[in-house]
Steps between C-alpha positions, in 0.01 A plus 500: 500500500643836393528761775260789469627857444378584849719228648801622305448855627459368854841332480646820355367691802652243735836517320506879530432477873782248545733734312387785726592294805831390347611853409317665792298728275260655747294702253127439570418438134176377350459150357235561235557414135521868401782617724694181580683495161604862561635405841693207349665737253580744780650225718701347216878498523531703180280785623660509844850505351393781267373706793817440700703601195299823490554558873876444480552724198277767649726511806817489288393814313660699782844409355410692184297793640615840607583565780703199608566345160804278461435494126272787399236411242272743309207614710254402230624140513477463879159670521364287215621180664355605834165572335500156334572344839203686650280358225609149600411577863157631394433181298596287799274696733212476252541124479496470878185711518334270247573160655492582872186431699248789501590760760837344583711714271462828689510330840863406439721793598765383253265557207399844625867584550583376149239729344624795707865438402411476129301825513773683694767377259307619194435839663866526597606427141268772369627748761861418409431559130326831564717645777852385413493421130273786395574778749855391591438499877655207688231254607580212739341173381346376826328208327833325448487402867160339441651248258588290802126444550481318166783272604334412830160461333625232261727307741313302761807409707610863532142604570477240776827624653371858501171385652673303775721798577201734504311275741802483726537879514274565803720284724818627337379858542485451877869402505581795272324739736715377789818523293434851373384620842832384640685674211313825568581488869863411432528782245369753749739368765804515268407851385464638853791305643755610240365855492571527870840338455595748229363797698706411806791404268639227726712349225567811298860533619592132493779364284254285305285802419801677356540208260135415431361850472278753671215353715257749348566365150440147635170615650397672177576188300308251713268660757406855393120493500260216557489397132878467480507314832233255382675426170831452685330260742339308215833462321658401833238223520648360178854554645614677181620812686648302788753545656558836321205657679640397839873558467526873572314495834653162580847650456427739786352247738420132487166568671382687190479167320230374738199655317614350170562155646164495677327619184655228285423229754137609523452532124724237341484228763143548617255708298605402147505134600154536651388664177641209299326253733169682451548499122591131511199404710235711331615440145526125557153494653351695210685289248371182667146637493546591134613146422202360688268721294665377182459138607132564574459672164659202323271264690190705415586499130565126505169432679316702234682314221420165660130584524495607136641164394300261723190713553361658815403167655804307379746370755762322288676566170562206272786433265303604191413842646864544603617427146246738348607772740869458415417491131401866546740588782816346352433398140867419448501225765491145371233258616765301692606810692142598580435148631815518711387830653165339580680212668708739712196703606292189576650438844265218602520317164123479465490625141336831593617835632340676793487875542789507749711295259410718203599814694863381491512504120678837497785355709531223245501745208785689667720192471701398196383158383653355186524153346811314604593456135572873479763461773678213332857570403528624141795269434301206631231576245740546208760233582323249729743212437815710532368677810430170677845358415670393825807732488282794400254416776786486751621843384149644542473364853844640586402849381178477701688375807584724794873441448489676164333798665773510763769500230321787323482692830873451555567635152283806576691572824837454329393732218388771744828472694706538182297803394552668837873417498535638147323825582689531827831463317400765246397737780826453694726539198302787351476318169239632260308321230705655220852466641596214272333601172826471303593160641404220259432276802295768675167331443602168656698658782234754590201270493698231678498140393274398790212699354518303178511175695197592711318622194550162336396315819176692530416439135551126555286521817215668312516253209493200734199640685315560174577144397403339832192705590382604157465854366161559663598418857840665459339827392243487781778558752569872540860440600556311175359798312743726683790265416409497131470880491839534674668256261358682198613836642851366567522358147403836353747676734784273390423584139479875565825508697675302226381765252659777706207621710571612861559208734275659761215324319647163593566616855134594555377170359745309719355672807161348415650160580511592869119498507521123445598470867131538587441171319712328765312672781175347374637158597470590869156488658520833679612685189257304289210608721608863467533474123164322467343776705653759270364316197153462650497867601585620151134556391435691822824693452379606156170631637675683785753642256211623289353658812831677564532609136151651509602701805823600327304610193280738699790661686715526187226682306449739792877554522532566126215750498631673815881499469584371154794692353586689820813299584778516239877536497457877532255487791762493778835633594768227477550526876144387570475138616246398234735616225833393655375147579379453144131470592379747237379225256259394776207714384145498367603651166396187307286200589804270481687716749188506714506119525859508625408781739214295651723195537762704687227649720370149575850392602503821714877539478594873522148603408530807722769633264260465210218672688724790602593558135137502388408740781783730388395515133125522567514716815201311638450281803232305309790294369518337842132403482560330164809306609362400840180379331708291256693352793181409685339338194799318353712412803279485807190356332577302185840366603364387837198341332725298273728412793198379697387285208847347455537423870158337517551296187849388604375366833215322322752348261707373792189346653420326173855367477471360852143374466372484140128556450289346227157604388239264359626532143859423599388202709300369205800542270714300741240222493511490122879505514492186710284339232751590230260717306678832545831627634620818666851430372578732215824342397613184331218246519749216518577613855144443618387183669218477248426613149260790545256619237495863615735745670356749751685809619398733780402857406706812565212748478416772750200294610734214592726742689204631699383147574843423643500814714153447646474123469332443837252786463406398144460135599268600784302731273463234229384252760234744615386558142493126435287454810264769380466355151504128583360522853154511636411867501657741254351834598277513804420760764488454874125541508443200273755295691299549818182415311652173374616400843163585656300302241725193516512505879120529513467205262723286718304589815153451354482219245837342452574443868196271535604280206878516491752292684755674727777445242287666234430794726874536563562497125232763442645720774845468344356599163339805657835599645661444160238721338554775754878484466490511119246782507698711743809459286341687209260721690685818419394495134168653395245303304133518410244307711396292199860394436549414866186286515605319185843433649349373826276266304805360321665454839219281625489304174875438500530403866434126542364541852234751398417313181418178692238687702 
């Protein structure tokens, strides 16, 4: 029997909902036949990549716009491109308005903000054309700052980081109030204390004062006025003006150091650590709640998809429905692979899938599952007889043996030692790269024969690994990729040096070999745990880096519009510190220089020198507001947030190393591994104890990282959701619980007690308790009275004790 068009559309709806859960697309879109195709186009990879391309190039326009251009482009070109980008944004917004549920579009603050940013950008473009291009009056483009909104709007991970940080701000603000209150009090104390010390001039005639300078100039520099005292105290908190700020009074008397020491102890050792602890606690809590909401969203989407496939009253999904669903969801999957996925999901091997089992489909889709044939060695496929020849087989096993790895590690250490000895000898003798250009043996002598030997050894090592493991597995290893890249670079360097190019090229490439030492560290468990943590944190690092870059972007645009072009070679006298120390390239003259400026401000090293220079050229104390705000956002907030995330994840990783956890999918995979159906071994299949049909690899997605971080919380949450979906009552209120208990208790007292045996009465009482416990577990969720009565009826029908009576 051919499926009806309505059935096909129903499976399409279910597939879209599964994709929503898999990619965490939380848009409340409609599922009708008119708008669902539009939503599918909008959610497609092609459309999303196109929009991200637009977002990236819209932000990169700042490199070609005046002011701040690193490479100035014609104004007509940049304005035309920006207008085209706005058209793309308008099309995207229009599509969202069309397929979202009625009334939901304007309820989302992101959509209202998107419309406002588009309108403001278009108005700003018109104002720029009229004011600056037509009348010749300089007009600051404020809308360039708003481009960050587009980036956040189209990147869910960055948006989630901003949201978690925003939700944590009330608690963080309390710690900030305490910190800044202490800074204000300390500033007032320093101002009054050193004013009195200068007025009484207790150290004006000391020997140190004669060397260090007049006390009044010291007071004018650091404590003259409350604003100057506060900025000096804030910089002192970062220790960038310490001990300079203390040395002149300290030279007169050791007791003058006491206020500075107490201040640093209070701020650095106490208040900033408390602030970091508050950020750690609140951000982690909000991030955990965010993950819980995402898990609930995924579960809700999967429940809806399940009901679309099996119907409202259906309880189990059969193999045929599963195959039809995957025919729409993953049309490229073979029938064998779809059947394998069904077998993994079907935990109880009853040939059907329950709702709780189906909800784990997204975890399964995160994994990489491929036929074992694809992992077979290429040489084994091409030359099966030769590859199984006994001497060749022995060579393969030797290359795969631990002893071969040890020999390779020894070669790496020896190579690094020779490189360091060679560079050390050149440094001690003062030999340059071009000292022996006229010597016909210069190439061999300068490169040293050991480098050629090691180069040959590493080529042999790479070729043996390709032969033993096959090209596919060899290239899967990132260290092997690095080795190949290094060998290619060294080969090119040898050729260039032989042709007369500077030998510094070869020196730089040789230094890359030292990085291979990290490959040896990975052999030790402690280092391996650290390196695994770094690898698992990479997706989170990218999102946090994007968060930092968005913050940089805003401050750089403000800096360009405010102080672009003010600092040049002619801005200072050569005796000024900013000029004499060579800091003058550190400016906001171009966007590229602004990036370097923000990085140096984030590092905080000598940032007070930079601020002093900007105050001098702008003659405004608002410079301090800008730089202190950048320090608060980039250093105190975002850096501490990322530090908190790394610390939390590292401890979770250590716990997993000590006591590995497995979810239901992983347990099921291990069962199938024991049966020989699949394998988690991604290498040579000849090493397995059985010949597996499929190879399964764990995911490295952000979802998997979050599941590792909050494994216990997620497991508990999933258990609660499973109890709600597979249990007795799904959504009931306390009032109906009490009604159920009253009715059942009355039935036991009146009719059933006269006819039932004591054992039956005990069973009925236990069932009543079970009903009350299950009801109370889900009593916090609202439901209609009709739905609750229907659920209670199903409870009685399902329970064997009630059904017998």
